[in-house]
C-alpha positions as CSV (number, residue, x, y, z in Angstrom):
1,M,128.0,82.3,132.1
2,A,126.6,84.5,129.0
3,H,124.1,83.1,127.1
4,L,122.7,83.7,123.6
5,L,119.3,82.8,122.1
6,H,119.4,82.6,118.4
7,I,116.2,82.6,116.4
8,D,115.6,82.5,112.7
9,S,112.4,82.7,110.9
10,S,112.9,82.7,107.1
11,V,111.7,79.7,105.2
12,R,114.3,80.4,102.2
13,G,116.9,78.2,103.8
14,S,120.5,78.8,102.5
15,Q,119.1,81.6,100.2
16,S,118.1,83.7,103.0
17,V,119.7,86.9,103.8
18,S,118.3,87.2,107.2
19,R,119.8,83.9,108.0
20,R,123.3,84.9,107.0
21,L,123.0,88.1,109.0
22,T,122.2,86.2,112.2
23,A,124.8,83.7,111.6
24,R,127.2,86.6,111.5
25,A,126.0,88.3,114.4
26,A,126.0,85.0,116.4
27,E,129.6,84.4,115.2
28,R,130.5,87.9,116.5
29,W,128.8,87.2,120.0
30,R,130.7,84.0,120.4
31,A,134.0,85.7,119.5
32,T,133.3,88.4,122.3
33,H,131.9,86.0,124.8
34,P,134.3,83.0,124.9
35,G,132.7,80.3,126.8
36,G,129.1,81.6,126.4
37,T,126.3,79.1,125.5
38,V,123.8,79.3,122.5
39,T,120.2,78.0,122.4
40,Y,118.8,78.0,118.7
41,R,115.5,78.1,117.5
42,D,114.2,77.8,113.7
43,L,110.7,79.3,113.5
44,G,110.9,78.9,109.7
45,A,111.6,75.0,109.9
46,D,109.7,74.5,113.2
47,P,107.1,77.1,113.8
48,V,105.2,77.2,117.1
49,P,101.5,76.9,116.9
50,H,99.2,79.9,116.5
51,L,96.6,80.6,119.2
52,I,93.4,79.2,118.1
53,P,89.8,79.2,119.6
54,S,90.8,76.0,121.8
55,T,93.9,77.6,123.1
56,G,93.6,81.4,122.8
57,T,92.0,82.2,126.1
58,A,94.1,79.7,128.2
59,R,96.1,82.3,130.0
60,K,93.0,83.9,131.5
61,I,91.5,80.6,132.8
62,P,92.5,79.1,136.2
63,A,95.0,76.4,135.9
64,D,92.7,73.8,137.5
65,Q,90.1,74.6,134.9
66,R,92.1,74.4,131.6
67,T,91.7,71.7,129.0
68,A,94.6,69.5,128.0
69,A,95.0,71.6,125.1
70,Q,95.0,74.9,127.1
71,L,97.5,73.4,129.7
72,A,99.7,72.4,126.7
73,S,99.6,76.0,125.3
74,V,100.4,77.7,128.5
75,E,103.1,75.3,129.0
76,L,104.7,76.2,125.6
77,S,104.3,79.9,126.3
78,A,106.1,79.5,129.6
79,S,108.9,77.5,127.9
80,L,109.4,80.0,125.1
81,I,109.6,82.9,127.7
82,D,111.9,81.0,130.0
83,E,114.2,80.8,126.8
84,V,114.1,84.7,126.6
85,K,114.6,85.1,130.4
86,R,117.7,82.8,130.4
87,A,119.2,84.9,127.5
88,D,121.6,87.7,127.9
89,V,121.2,88.4,124.1
90,L,118.3,87.6,121.9
91,L,118.9,87.6,118.1
92,L,116.1,87.4,115.8
93,G,116.3,87.0,112.0
94,L,113.1,89.1,110.6
95,P,112.6,88.9,106.8
96,L,109.9,91.0,105.2
97,Y,107.1,89.0,104.0
98,N,104.1,90.8,102.2
99,F,105.3,94.0,103.9
100,S,105.1,92.4,107.5
101,A,106.7,89.9,109.6
102,P,106.4,86.0,108.9
103,S,103.3,84.7,110.5
104,S,105.5,82.3,112.4
105,V,107.2,85.4,114.2
106,H,103.6,86.6,115.1
107,A,102.8,83.3,116.6
108,W,105.9,83.5,118.7
109,V,105.2,86.9,119.9
110,D,101.6,86.0,120.9
111,H,103.3,83.2,123.0
112,L,105.6,85.6,124.6
113,V,103.0,88.2,125.6
114,A,101.4,86.5,128.8
115,V,100.2,88.1,132.1
116,G,101.9,86.4,134.9
117,L,104.9,84.9,132.7
118,S,106.3,87.8,131.0
119,I,104.2,90.6,132.6
120,D,103.8,91.1,136.2
121,A,100.2,90.3,137.0
122,Q,100.1,93.1,139.8
123,T,102.1,95.9,138.5
124,G,101.9,95.3,134.8
125,E,105.7,95.5,134.4
126,G,107.4,93.6,131.6
127,L,109.7,91.0,133.0
128,L,111.9,90.3,129.8
129,G,113.7,93.9,129.9
130,D,117.1,92.4,131.0
131,T,117.4,90.7,127.7
132,E,119.1,92.6,125.0
133,F,117.2,92.2,121.7
134,V,119.0,92.5,118.4
135,V,116.8,92.2,115.3
136,L,118.5,91.5,111.8
137,T,116.0,92.4,109.2
138,S,116.0,91.8,105.4
139,R,113.8,93.3,102.7
140,G,113.8,92.7,99.1
141,G,113.0,96.2,98.1
142,G,113.6,99.6,99.2
143,Y,111.5,101.3,101.9
144,G,113.4,104.2,103.0
145,P,112.7,108.0,103.3
146,G,111.7,109.3,99.9
147,T,111.0,105.8,98.2
148,P,107.6,105.0,96.7
149,R,107.1,102.4,99.3
150,E,108.4,104.3,102.4
151,G,106.4,103.3,105.4
152,W,105.3,99.8,103.9
153,D,107.7,97.9,106.1
154,H,105.0,97.2,108.7
155,A,107.4,94.4,110.6
156,I,109.6,97.0,111.9
157,A,106.6,99.3,112.8
158,W,104.9,96.4,114.4
159,L,107.5,94.6,116.6
160,P,108.6,97.1,119.1
161,H,104.8,97.6,119.9
162,A,104.1,93.9,119.9
163,V,106.7,93.2,122.6
164,S,106.4,96.4,124.3
165,M,104.6,95.0,127.4
166,T,107.0,92.3,128.1
167,G,109.9,94.8,128.6
168,L,111.8,93.9,125.4
169,R,113.3,96.8,123.4
170,P,114.4,95.6,119.9
171,R,117.5,97.2,118.2
172,F,117.2,96.9,114.2
173,I,119.9,96.3,111.8
174,T,118.6,96.2,108.3
175,A,119.7,95.1,104.7
176,E,117.4,96.1,101.9
177,L,117.3,95.7,98.2
178,T,118.1,92.1,98.7
179,M,116.4,91.0,95.6
180,A,118.6,93.3,93.3
181,D,120.9,90.5,92.3
182,A,118.2,88.2,91.3
183,N,115.6,90.5,89.6
184,P,116.7,92.0,86.3
185,A,114.3,94.9,86.8
186,M,116.3,96.1,89.9
187,A,119.8,95.9,88.1
188,D,120.6,99.5,88.5
189,L,120.0,99.1,92.3
190,R,122.6,96.6,92.9
191,G,125.2,99.1,94.0
192,L,122.8,100.4,96.6
193,A,121.9,96.8,97.6
194,A,125.6,96.2,98.3
195,E,126.1,99.3,100.2
196,S,123.2,98.4,102.3
197,L,124.5,95.0,103.1
198,R,128.0,96.6,103.8
199,R,126.4,98.9,106.4
200,A,124.5,95.9,107.9
201,H,127.7,93.9,108.2
202,A,129.5,96.7,109.8
203,E,126.9,97.5,112.4
204,I,126.9,93.6,113.3
205,D,130.7,93.7,113.6
206,G,130.6,96.5,115.9
207,L,128.1,94.7,118.2
208,W,129.4,93.9,121.8
209,A,132.6,95.7,121.0
210,A,133.2,96.6,124.7
211,D,133.2,92.9,125.6
212,E,136.0,92.0,123.3
213,N,138.6,92.0,125.9
214,A,136.4,90.3,128.6
215,A,137.9,87.3,130.4
């Protein structure tokens, strides 16, 4: 049975564009995978703990020598990695915060990158490559070629490298200029914002098209 892992990370609740994009993509996935199952995780409302001195080295310590905190941290990593392994498709909502990914996404990725769990300890091969990874990104301004802030979106630049050792390969669908409707200084960009959102919706609506007639 097909399985979807749907993850949001925005802290903006119903105002979040990335949450609306992932909701649309999840609806699309359900439509093309009748009978499929979904696991939902909300990193914005319920973030996983960052690695800290008491837990950060746990994955390099033999299991019988770990403290209780280290054991709990490794068990959480294993659980998060198993969520990805069980999924045929992973959807991640990724808003741009201060020109990068939310810290909750950084923490989640830190748990995913673990030798022996997501990376083969003998060969170094990533073990999560069978999961399709679709990332729905939103950014309040414009960061495309020729804009004053071209290259300032460090979330899209970072994520493929951050998960590369696990075998995950993200595909990005982006809506930008999302603050245009709320920011009077961006009023002249509202048409471009609407077009960016339209293109993102079209890309989402085209996902998994080959599966529409699946039994």
